[in-house]
Structure formats: C-alpha cells, structure tokens
N, C-alpha and C positions, 0 to 999 in steps of 0.2 A: 436539268434541262430548264432553259428560260421559260417563264410562265406563258409568254406569248406563243412560243413554238408548241408547248404542251397543249395549250388551248386550241390552236389551229388543228393539231392532230386529233385531239378529242372531238372537236366539233364536226370534223369529217365523219366520224363514226356516229355521232348523234343525229346528223342529217339523214344517214341511212336508216337509223332506228325510226325516226319520224316518218320517213317515206314508207317503210314496211308496216308501221303501226297504222298509218292512214289506210293502207290496203286492208289490214285486218278489220278496221272499223267498218269498211264497205262490205266485206264479206259477212261480217256479223249482222249487219242490217238486213241483208237479203235472205231469201228463202234458200234452202239447199239446192245447189245446182243439179240438174238432171243430165245424165249421160246415156248414150245408146248401149253401151257395153261395160262390163266390169273392168275391162282394160282401160277405157277412157277414164273411168272413175279413179283407178289406181294412178294414172298419170297426173290427174288433177290433185289427188291427195298428196302424191310425192312432191309436187310443186309447192303446195301449201306448207308442207312440213319443212321443205328446204327454206322457205321464207322465215318460218319460225326459228330455225337453226341460225339463219343469217342475223335475225334480230338479236338473238342472245349472244352471238359471237361479236356483233358490233357493240352491244352494251358492255361486255366483258373487256373488249379492246379499248373502249373509251375510258374505262376505269384504269386500265393498265397504263394508258398514256398519261392520265391525270396523276398517277402516283409518281411519275417522273419529275414532278415539281413540288415544291413545298407550298405553293399557292393554294390557300383554302378555298377561294372562289372557284378555281378551276376544278378542284376536288368535289365541291358541292354540286357544280354544274354536271359533272360526270355521273354523280349519283342520282340526280333528280329524275331522269327518265326510267328508273328501275320499275316504276308502276306499270310500264308497258309490258312487263312479264305477265301481269294479270290478264291483259288483252290476249296475249299468246295462249295462255291457259284456257281462256274462254273460247278461243278459236278451236283448240284441240277438243274441247267438250262438244262443240257444234259439229266438228268433223266426224267425231265418233257417232253422233246421232245421225248425221247424213249418210254414214256408211250403211246403216240399216236399210235405207231406201234402195241401196244398190246390192243387197244381198250379202253384205259383209258384217262381221261383228268385230269391233275395235273398242278397247277401253281407253279412256283418256290417259290413264297412267302408263299403258303400253306405248302409246304415242309419245308421251312425255319422256319416257326412258330412251326411246329411239332418238328423240331430238337431243337429249343430254349426251348421248354417246357421240353424236356427230359434231357438237359444238367445238371441242378443242381443235379438231382438224380444220374446220372452217375458220376459226379465230386466227389460226396460223396463215390460212390462205388470204385473209383480208387485212392483215397487219400491214401498215404503211412501212416502207423501207426506212431504215435509219438514215438520217442525214449524214453526208460525208463531212468529217471534221475539216475545218480550215487548216491549211498548213502554214 
C-alpha cells in the first residue's frame, strides 16, 4: 500500500486514540464520580471500559494499517502512542478503587482481562473498509 494511503488510514485511528486518551486524562484528574444506585455505577463503569477497549482496538488497528507499507516513518508514527496503554491501565486502577465507593469489589487485573477479551471484536468493528482497486 502506498505510504500516503497507509498514513491516512493510520492517522484516523491515532486521532481516535488521542480523543480517548484526553478523556482518560480528565477522568484521572477528577475525584471518583458518585451515583445514586449500583445500577448507575455499572452503566458508568461499562462505558469507561468500552472506551478502554476502543483505545486499544484503535492502537492495534493503527499498527495493522502501518504494516501495510514499508515506510519506516509511518510505522514509527503508529508505534509512538503505545504509551497511552499506561493511561488506560491507570484508569482501570482508579475505577477499581472507585468501585469500593459503590459497594463493589473489582480488581484491576479482572478489568484488564475483560478489556483484552473485547478488543479483537472491537478492532474488527472499527477497521476502515479496504479501498476498491482501480480497474
């Protein structure tokens, strides 16, 4: 695949990674949110976990797109945001702590395993369609 095409496809995913990571930074800066019921807490938790899944899926998909070209700059650009995984892990640590405020017990590793199981399906969902070859 031409480098320009691979870069455009990769950058789409990296923009999503950046958007999600910005959200995580905001959540990490704030106190744990309070909810009136355990059900509201679970809805919030599920939404945050879905964002972590999306971040990881977009990171993986960016790398897959970059591998379709031999351009080293595109490949380096796809690998650079991998540090965002640490922010996702920090968010899971915080969410596990926040769960206690709502009468739940969660381990960060349990949350991480849940996320990892969901990533392959979401990666397939977010993959850009392949371009139609010119005739």
